[in-house]
N, C-alpha and C positions, 0 to 999 in steps of 0.2 A: 598369790592368786588374785587378791583384791587389787593390788597395784597393776597387775597385768590387765584385768578387766577394765580398770579405770583408764589405763593408757589407750586401749583399743576403742573404748567408748568415746574418749576425747577425740581420737583420730577420726572415728566415724562421723562425729558431729561436725568437725572441720570440713570433711569431704562433702557432707550434706549441705552445709551452708554455702560452700564454694560452688556446688552444682546449681543450687537455687540462684545464686548471684549471677552465674554465667548464663543461665536460662533467662533470667530477667534482663540481663544486658543484651542478649541476642534478640529478645522480643522488642526492646525499645531502641535498638540501634538502627540507624538508617541503612537500608539495603538498596543498592543501585539496581535500576530496572534492567533486566537482561532477558533476551529472547533465546530460548534453547533451541537452536536450529540443529537438525540432524539430517543426514543423507536419506532422502526418500526417493528411490529410483522410480522411473515411470513404469506403470503396469502395462500400458499400451506401447507397442513399438512405434516410435515417432521418427519421422524422416530426419536424416542428418542435414545439416545446413549446407555442407560442401560434399562434393564427390571428387575423389582423387582418381584421375585417369592415368594409367601407367601403360606404356608400350611394353608388353610382356616379352616380346622378342628382344627388344633392346635391353631389358632387365636381365634376361638370361645371358645375353651376350656379355654384359658387364660382369656377371658372375664367372663366366668362363675365362674372360681376360684376367680377372683377379686371381683365379685358380692357377693360370699359367704363369703369371708374373710373381707369384708368392710361393714361398716354401710350404710344404705340407704342415709344418709346425705352426705357421701363422694362419692357416686357413680356418680352423675352428673359431679363432678370435674374430676374423673378418666376417664370417657367416653370422656370428652372434651380434655384431655391431648394428645399431639402429640409429639412423640419423635424426629421427623425430623425437623431440623431448616430450611430446604429447601422446606418444604411443600409437601413432597411426600405423606404424610398421612393426608393432610389437608381437604379432603372431609369429609362429614358427616359420611360416611360409614367407614372411616379410612382405616385400612389395607385390607379390603375386595376389595377395588377398588383404588389402589395406583396411583398417578400421575407419570408415568414413566418419563415424559419429564423433571421433576424437579430434578431427581436423578443425583448426581455428584459423586456417588460411594465413599462417605466418610466412609462407612462401620460401622457407629455407630450402626445402627439397627441390622446389622449382628453380631457385637460383643456382643450386649446385648441379642440377641435371635438367636443364631447360629442354634438351632434345628428347627426354624420356618421360617427364612428369608434367601433368597439367591439373590445376585445381579449378573446379567449376561449381557454380551454385546448383544444388539439387533441384530437378524439375518438380518433385513432390513438395519440396520446401516452398517453392514459389506459389503453390496452391493454398497455403495456409491463410487463415483469417478471413476477413470480409472486406468491404470497401473502406472501412475505417481502420481495422486492425491490419497492420502490415505483417508479412511473414517474419520480419525481424522482431517485431514486438511479441508475437506469439512464441517464437523461439526463446526470447529473453525471459518471458514469464515462465516457460517450462524450466529453464535453467535455474531461475531463482527459486521455484518451488521444489526443485530437486536438491539443490545445494545450500540454499539460504544465503547465496552471495550474488553480487552483481556480475554479469558476464564480462570478461575481458575480451575485447575484439582484437585479435592478433593482426588483422589486415587493416585496422584503423577505420575511420569514418570516411565513406566514399559518397555520401549523400550531398544534396544541395546546401548552399550556404544558409538559406532560410526556406521555410515551408509554411504550410497552413497550420492553424491551431496553436498548440504549445510549441511547435517548431519555429514560430516567429518570435520567440521569447528566449532570452539567455540570462542566466544568473551571473551577476557580476561579483567575482570573488577576488578580493584584494591580494596582492603579493606582499603587502606590507603588514596589514593587520592580521596577525595569526596567533592570538593568545590562546585559542582553543583548537589548534590545528589537529591535535592528537586525540580528540574526543572519542573517535571510533575505537581506538586502541586501549582506552580505559585510563590513560594517564591524566586526562582532564575530564571534568564533569560537564556535560551538556544536557540540560533538561529538555525532554520532549513532552512534558506534561501539558495538557490543555484543560481548560475549564468549560463545562457545559451548564448553562443556566444564566439567569439574569444577574448581572453584576451591579450592586448598588453603588450610587455615586457618593454616598456618605453612610456612616454607621449611626443609627439612632438607637438609644437605650430607652427601655420602659421604666416604670416607677421602681422596679426591683433591680435596676442597674444591669439588666440583661438584654441581650438582643433577641429578636424573634427570628430564629433560624429557619422556621417554616415559611416565613413570608417570601423569601427569595432563595429557594433551594439551589445549591450549586454542587455539581459533581465534577470529579477529576478523573481523567483516564491517562495512562502513561504514554500513549501514542496518539497522534492526531488522525487516527483512522478508525472508522466503524464499517460494518458490513451492511450494505444496502439490501432492500428487498429484491428478491430474484425475479426473473420473468415468470409470469403466471403459468406458463407451460412447464416450468421446472420446479414447482412447489411440491416436492415429495419429502417424506419424513427422513429418508436416508441422507439427502443433501442437507436438510435443515439440522439434523442431529450433528452432522460433521461441522457445520458452521458454528453452532452453539458451543460445541466443545472447543473449537479453535478460539472463539471469542472469550470463553472462560479462561483458557490457558494464557491468552494475551491480555486479560483483564480489560477488555473493551466490550462493545455491544454489537448485536446483530438485529436488524429490523425484520420482523416477521409479521405477516397479517394475523390479526388476533384469532381469526377463525381456524387457523392452521396450527395453533399452539396446543400441543397435547400435554397430557400429564407427564409423559416421559421428558418432554422439553422443559416442563416447569421446574425440573431439578436445577436448571440454569436460569431461573427467572431473573436473577440479579444482573444477567448479561443479555437479556432480551428486551428489545423495544417493541411493544405491541403496536401494530399499525391498525388504527381503528377509524371508524366513520360514525356518522350520526345514527346509523341504524343498528350497529352492533356493539357500541362501547359499553352500554349498560347491561349487555347480556354476558359479559365476560368479567364479572366483578372479581373473581378469584385471580384472574390474570392481572387485572389492573392493580390489585392490592400488592402483588409481589413485584411489580415493576418499579424501577427507579426513574425511568423515562417512558413517556407515552407519546406516540406520534399520531397526529390527526390528518387524515386525508378525507375531506368532505367539502362540499360547496358552502355549507354554513359553518365554516371553521370556528368563527368567533363564538357562536352560541355553544358549540361543543366544548371549546376551550374553557369557557366560563363554568360550564357544568363540571368538567373534570377538575378545574381549580378548586371549586367548592367541595367536591367529594374527596379529592386527594391533594391536600394543600402542601404536603411535603414531597410531592413528585414533580419532576421537571416535565413540562409540557412542550412538545415541539410541533410546529405547524409546517406541514409539507406543502410547498408551493412550487408550481412549475415556472421555469424561466419563460416569461412571455412579455409582451409589450406592456409597459408601465408597471412592471412588477416592483420597481423601486418605490413608486408612490404607494403601492399597496402595503409594502413592508413598513414604510414610515407610519402609515395610518394604523396598522396593527400594533406597532410598538407604542404609539400614543395611547392605545386602548389597553395596554398591559401585557402584550405578548413578549416572550422572553427568548425563545429559540426558534430559528427558522431553518428548515431543510429545503434548500433551493435546488431543484434538479432540472437538468437538461435531458435530452434523449441520450441513448447510449453512444451516439456519435458526437456528443457534446454540443448539439445544436439547439437553438431556441425553438419553442413551440409556437405554432399558429401564425407564422409569418412567411412571406414569400422569399425574403432574403434574410435567413436566420443568422444571428450572431453566434459566435463560438463562446463556449462556457468561460473561457479566460476573460473575454471582454464583458460578459454578463456579470461575473463576480465583481469585477472592478467597478462597474456602474452602480451596483447596489451598495458596495462598500463606500464609495465616494459620496453617494447620496446620503448615507447615514452619517458620514463625517461632516458633511455640510449642515446637517440638521443637529449636530452636536449630540448624537445619541448612539454613536457606534459602539462605545465601550459598554453600553448597557445590555447588549444582546449578543447571542452566539449565532454564527452563520455556519451551517453545514452545507457543503457543496458536493454535488455528484453529477455524473454524466460526462463521458469522454475522458475520464481520468484512468488511464490504463497502464502507465509506466511509472517507474520509481521516480523519475525526474519530474513527473506531473504533480506529485505531492507537494514539494516545496514551491513550485510555480503557482499552484492554486492558492497556497497560503500567502505568498507574496501579493497575489492579486486582491486578497482581502478576506478569504475565508478563515475561520478558526480551525476547522478540521474538514476532512473529506469523508464521503461514503463511497466505497467501491463495490462494484457488482460483477461485470463481465470478467475482470481479472481473476476472480475466485473460480469461475467456471473453467477458464483456460488452465489455471493451475491444477484443476482436477481432471485435465485431459478431455474435457468435453469438446466436441467438434462442431464448428459452425455449419448450419444448414441454411445457406443464404445469408442475407444481411440481418444482423441483430440490431434493431433500431430502438425499440422501446419495450417496456414490460408486456405490452399487448401484442407486439409484432416481433417475435423472437423465437426461433426454433433451434434446438441443439440435439446432437446425438450424444446421449449421456451414457458413459460406460458403467459397469457395475462397480460401485465405489466401496472399497474397504474403509470403514470409518476411522480406524487408527491411522491408516496411510493417508487418507484425505485430510485429517486434522493436521498431521505433520506437514503436508504440502502447503496448506494455508499458512501455518505458522512460519514455515520457511520463506514464503513469499513476503509476508509482512516483515520478517526479520531482514530480508534483503532491502526492502524499502526503508526500513528504519536505519540501516547502516548507511544508505545513500543520503538520507536526511542529515545524519550526524556529520557526514563528510562535507556537505554543503554548509551547514551551520558552522562547522569548524573553520572552513576556508573563508567564511565571511567574518569570522571573529565574534559570533553570537553565542551566548551561553544558554539561551533558552529559545524554544521555538515560538513562544508567544510574542517575542520581539520581532519575529519575521513577518507577522501578519500585517499586510498592507504596506510593507516596506518596499515601495516601488523603486526607491533609490538603489536597491540592491539588485535591480534587474534592468535589462535593456530590451526594448520592444522594437521590432523591425519597422513597424509602421511609423513610430515616432522618429526613428533615426532617418528613415527614408524621407519623411516630410521635412525634417530639419536640414538634411543635406541637399535634397533636390527640389523641395517645394518652391523656394523662391526662384530657382533657376528656370523652372518651367511655368511659373506663375500659378501654381496650384495651391489652394488653401483648403484645409479640412476643418 
């Protein structure tokens, strides 16, 4: 009996030690960042992109001819056959009632039956968006929020060679340099971690041979995306709760005006960036103490920045500045005085403020980035850019132009199936038709949207042969700009110089 007890005691000890070792190993082992995308079907009926027009008389005639030309044994098989791999004709009635929502315009059915089938753009689809958001971009955001994947366009791209804004910029992906091509599939590691905070040029030690970590606090997030402050007409607790839960799941941040941060939202204080000004920052001390980043919007930004730095030395302070004339000089001046993070924002259409001929956010980011490079201070600060960034491809393009990360706004609302009521231009001039949002559903839709953008970013980084997104910042050699190419090819021919 004694030997029996000793044996089981020894066995139990081994199991306990092994369990603790495994637990310790799991805690300390590296875990690759992963976004858990799940199907989140739309709650509102959304218009299909394409409409399949079928001449029903011709369709019935085809069935009759098939019935007469085949034996009764083969008829059940013929009636069950469906020519569309996307399930457009998957209903029992087949071509009499096609599923328009499934059509991707691959044109297989049109090629096989050109006298009977026609595929057209839906008239309701053409009404989506506003003067900046195209129907294609709205539909793509819906698809990304539903599936967590980038949509595949069966009909290919039919647009112009170059357009305005980000459409005048192409990423240059080498056919030779492909060491990280499979990063999206998990066979190679590509880091999308970005730093937020002032990066010291050198490490200084004090008398105890330790560094002062509080002097230059730096945070890391696994994706170069945060959620920007929403239009003032849409600041309601249901949407804010949805965004904070999504930010918590993605381990990123959401910017919320301090006056709208409730006790319920304070549960996610580590993922909230309070937006404060000179009037209300000292009235929300509980919120300030729980935040890892604070953003300031005020005319006297520098005075507020100094007060916050004195009161919260271990917190990252961000200055919110609009893209306007001479913003480059203002940023350099503030960096010289100690500022560390800048959130530079254009309007929701990506345009510069307070100018008759506004520049686009792509060019605005480049001008600020190159100015900081010329002053040899670019690596000391973090640039957050927002405004006009509404598609997955805009994320890497904005980083190539010189931003460290981006803040998105209207794509979040489109993912939640909010409808445009006229042009949505800025936080003050923007109206939406907001549906009743289920918080769990809305959170998953936002996670899916970011997951799709993250996958697109990995694809581009892999195709460029880059192993981390921080190397993409300001890498203009990885892109082609239509304006530069046009000037290079045709400038001397027509005697035009820019």
